[in-house]
C-alpha positions in Angstrom: 222.1 163.3 258.9 220.7 162.3 255.6 218.0 164.9 255.6 220.4 167.6 256.5 222.8 166.5 253.8 220.3 166.6 251.1 219.1 170.0 252.1 222.6 171.3 252.2 223.5 169.9 248.8 220.5 171.3 247.1 221.3 174.7 248.6 224.8 174.5 247.3 224.7 172.9 243.9 221.1 173.3 242.8 219.7 176.3 241.0 222.9 177.2 239.3 222.1 177.9 235.7 220.9 181.5 235.7 221.7 182.8 232.3 219.2 185.7 232.3 222.2 187.9 232.3 222.5 187.7 228.5 219.8 190.4 228.0 221.4 191.6 224.8 220.1 188.6 222.9 216.6 188.5 224.4 214.0 189.4 221.8 211.4 192.0 222.9 208.4 190.5 224.7 210.1 187.1 225.3 210.2 187.7 229.1 209.0 190.3 231.5 211.3 193.2 231.4 211.2 193.7 235.2 212.2 190.1 235.7 215.2 190.4 233.4 216.2 193.7 234.9 216.5 192.3 238.4 218.6 189.4 237.1 220.9 191.7 235.2 221.2 194.1 238.1 222.2 191.4 240.6 224.6 189.8 238.1 226.4 193.1 237.5 226.7 193.7 241.2 228.3 190.3 241.7 230.7 190.8 238.7 231.6 194.3 239.9 232.5 193.0 243.4 234.9 190.4 242.0 238.5 190.5 243.2 241.3 188.1 242.3 241.8 185.6 245.1 245.6 185.8 244.7 245.4 189.5 245.4 243.2 189.1 248.5 245.7 186.6 249.9 248.4 189.2 249.9 246.4 191.4 252.2 246.8 191.4 256.0 243.3 192.2 256.9 241.7 188.8 256.1 241.3 186.3 259.0 243.1 182.9 259.0 240.0 180.9 258.3 239.1 182.9 255.2 242.7 182.8 254.0 242.8 179.0 254.3 239.4 178.6 252.5 240.6 180.9 249.6 243.9 179.0 249.3 241.9 175.8 249.2 239.7 177.2 246.4 242.7 177.9 244.2 244.1 174.5 244.9 240.9 172.7 244.0 240.5 175.0 241.0 244.0 173.9 239.7 243.3 170.3 240.5 240.0 170.3 238.7 241.6 171.4 235.4 244.8 169.4 235.6 243.5 166.2 237.0 239.8 166.1 236.1 240.0 167.7 232.6 237.7 170.5 233.5 237.9 173.9 231.8 241.0 176.0 232.6 239.9 179.6 232.9 239.5 182.4 235.5 236.2 181.1 236.9 236.6 180.5 240.7 239.9 182.2 240.9 237.9 185.3 241.8 235.9 186.2 244.9 232.8 188.3 245.5 231.4 189.4 248.9 227.6 189.5 248.4 226.9 190.4 252.1 223.9 188.1 252.5 223.0 184.6 253.6 221.6 183.5 250.2 222.4 184.7 246.7 218.7 184.2 245.7 215.6 182.1 245.7 214.2 179.7 243.1 210.5 178.9 242.6 209.5 175.4 241.5 205.9 174.7 240.3 203.9 171.7 239.2 200.2 171.2 238.5 198.1 170.0 241.4 197.9 166.5 240.0 201.2 166.0 238.2 204.8 165.5 239.2 206.0 167.1 236.0 207.5 170.5 236.6 206.5 173.7 234.9 209.5 175.1 232.9 210.7 178.5 231.9 212.9 179.1 228.8 215.8 181.5 228.5 218.6 182.3 226.1 221.5 179.9 225.9 220.4 177.9 229.0 217.2 176.7 227.3 214.3 175.5 229.4 214.8 174.9 233.1 212.6 173.7 235.9 212.7 176.8 238.1 212.2 180.5 238.1 215.0 182.3 240.0 215.0 185.6 241.8 217.7 187.5 243.5 215.3 189.1 246.0 213.3 186.9 248.3 210.2 189.1 248.3 210.0 188.9 244.5 210.3 185.1 244.7 207.5 184.9 247.3 205.3 187.3 245.3 205.7 185.1 242.2 205.1 181.9 244.2 201.9 183.4 245.5 200.8 184.1 242.0 201.5 180.5 240.9 199.7 179.2 244.0 196.6 181.3 243.1 196.6 179.6 239.7 196.2 176.2 241.5 199.8 175.0 241.2 201.9 173.3 243.8 204.8 175.6 244.7 208.1 175.2 246.5 210.6 178.1 247.2 214.2 177.4 248.1 217.3 179.5 248.5 220.4 179.1 246.4 223.9 180.1 247.2 225.6 179.7 243.8 224.9 180.2 240.1 226.7 179.7 236.9 227.0 181.5 233.6 228.3 178.4 231.9 231.6 180.0 231.2 230.2 183.2 229.5 231.7 185.2 232.4 234.5 184.4 234.9 232.2 183.2 237.7 233.5 184.0 241.3 233.4 182.1 244.5 230.9 183.9 246.7 231.1 184.9 250.4 228.2 182.5 251.0 230.3 179.6 249.7 233.0 180.1 252.3 230.6 178.8 255.0 230.8 175.3 253.5 233.1 172.7 254.8 236.1 171.6 252.6 234.2 168.7 250.9 231.2 170.8 250.0 233.3 173.8 248.8 235.4 171.5 246.6 232.3 169.9 245.3 230.8 173.3 244.4 233.8 174.3 242.3 233.9 170.9 240.5 230.2 170.9 239.9 230.1 174.3 238.4 233.1 173.6 236.1 231.4 170.4 235.0 228.5 172.6 233.8 231.0 174.5 231.7 232.4 171.3 230.3 229.0 169.9 229.2 225.5 171.3 229.4 222.5 169.8 227.6 220.3 172.7 226.8 216.7 172.3 227.9 217.4 169.1 229.9 217.9 170.0 233.6 217.9 166.3 234.8 220.7 165.3 232.3 222.9 168.4 233.0 222.5 168.2 236.8 223.0 164.4 236.9 226.2 164.7 234.9 227.5 167.6 237.1 226.6 165.8 240.4 228.4 162.7 239.2 231.5 164.6 238.2 231.3 166.4 241.6 231.2 163.2 243.7 234.0 161.4 241.7 236.1 164.6 241.5 235.9 165.3 245.2 237.0 161.7 246.0 239.9 162.0 243.6 240.9 165.3 245.2 240.7 163.9 248.7 242.7 160.8 247.7 245.4 163.0 246.2 245.8 164.6 249.6 245.8 161.3 251.5 242.6 162.2 253.4 241.2 158.7 253.5 239.1 159.5 256.6 237.3 162.2 254.6 236.9 159.9 251.7 235.1 157.4 253.9 233.0 160.1 255.5 231.9 161.5 252.2 231.0 158.1 250.9 228.9 157.4 254.1 227.0 160.7 253.7 226.3 160.1 250.1 225.1 156.6 250.8 222.7 158.0 253.5 221.6 160.8 251.2 220.9 158.3 248.3 218.7 156.3 250.6 216.6 159.3 251.4 216.5 160.4 247.7 215.4 156.9 246.8 212.5 157.1 249.2 211.5 160.5 247.8 211.7 159.3 244.2 209.6 156.2 245.2 207.0 158.6 246.5 207.2 160.6 243.3 206.5 157.5 241.3 203.6 156.6 243.5 202.1 160.0 243.0 202.6 159.8 239.2 200.8 156.5 239.1 197.9 158.0 241.2 197.6 161.0 238.8 197.3 158.6 235.9 194.5 156.6 237.5 191.7 158.9 236.4 190.2 158.9 239.9 187.9 161.8 240.7 189.6 165.0 242.1 188.4 164.5 245.7 189.6 161.0 245.9 192.9 161.9 244.2 193.5 164.8 246.6 192.8 162.5 249.6 195.2 159.9 248.4 197.8 162.5 247.5 197.7 163.9 251.0 198.0 160.4 252.5 201.0 159.5 250.4 202.8 162.8 251.3 201.9 162.5 255.0 203.6 159.1 255.1 206.7 160.6 253.4 206.8 163.4 256.0 206.5 160.8 258.8 209.2 158.5 257.4 211.7 161.3 256.9 210.7 163.0 260.1 209.9 166.3 258.3 208.1 168.7 260.6 206.7 172.2 260.2 206.6 171.8 256.4 203.8 170.5 254.2 205.2 168.6 251.2 203.8 168.8 247.7 204.6 167.8 244.2 206.9 170.8 243.7 209.1 169.8 246.7 210.1 166.7 244.8 211.2 168.6 241.6 214.7 169.4 242.7 215.2 166.0 244.2 214.4 164.4 240.8 216.3 167.0 238.8 219.6 166.8 240.7 219.7 163.2 241.9 217.7 160.8 239.8 220.3 160.4 237.0 223.4 160.0 239.2 223.2 156.1 239.0 223.0 156.4 235.2 226.1 158.6 234.9 228.0 156.7 237.6 227.5 153.6 235.5 229.0 155.3 232.5 231.9 156.6 234.5 232.6 153.1 235.9 232.5 151.6 232.4 235.2 154.1 231.3 237.4 152.9 234.1 236.8 156.2 235.9 238.8 158.0 233.3 237.3 161.4 233.3 238.3 162.4 229.7 236.8 159.2 228.3 233.7 159.8 230.4 233.3 163.3 229.0 233.6 162.0 225.4 231.0 159.3 226.1 228.5 161.6 227.7 229.1 164.2 224.9 228.2 161.6 222.3 225.1 160.7 224.2 224.0 164.3 224.8 224.1 165.2 221.1 226.2 168.3 221.8 
């Protein structure tokens, strides 16, 4: 259950800051034109497909399950602004049918003997730890190029992205597959990015958004009297955190190894041994782990305890929490 939950959460809430859509402010030669073109093309397609959810709910053609999910989206959206102090705008009051299982794919890379991720820098969003594509074949092609350069590479699908409030971001058809807790979490997480985003620091921004997501979801469930779901969510997060802790421990072990100045052959053998143990402990089969696999784990989860401590010190008052984090972030 823990492994499934982590994979699910990364698919939902990771890889969300894709601000390549702001091509108008990109200086010539700053990025590959073809790469920026595919980002803009996909973004415009998503924006063009947007429809107001309230309008869709007036139509007879939608099925009961979709209708209930879209109603829930609007309820959570309203709750997030009114009760959690998150931005009040049209984001997530709109819906786009993208007619695919994934919105896109992100490529993570690290050096062979380092746990520190390669970064890519973009307008507004700053430097992030992934390179995103809206077409899988393009992501795999880029991943192959990085692999040929001797880098560790990990490719993962994503189902959501954010423009940090520059556009009215829609809920996507891919998101409606989520259960109510994950769907509510997605909305709260993305709005948290609009509330506060530390340019060039993915760990800080994602740790903040993940913390707001968890606390916000619990507050929403409690407001509805769904104590059974509160308990279930807490149990799943607890199990997820145990698995994350195991992965981060492995990351620290690898980091120490890479600083040991051992010869490359010995280092590779020890690296393989450490990762083999992790695969066995987590019962991961049919997949070879590497440094890059641990990048999203560290990025999205490693700072949750830090931000949770700040939230607790603020008496779980979201507005005080935002002010405290804002002062720390330097924004």
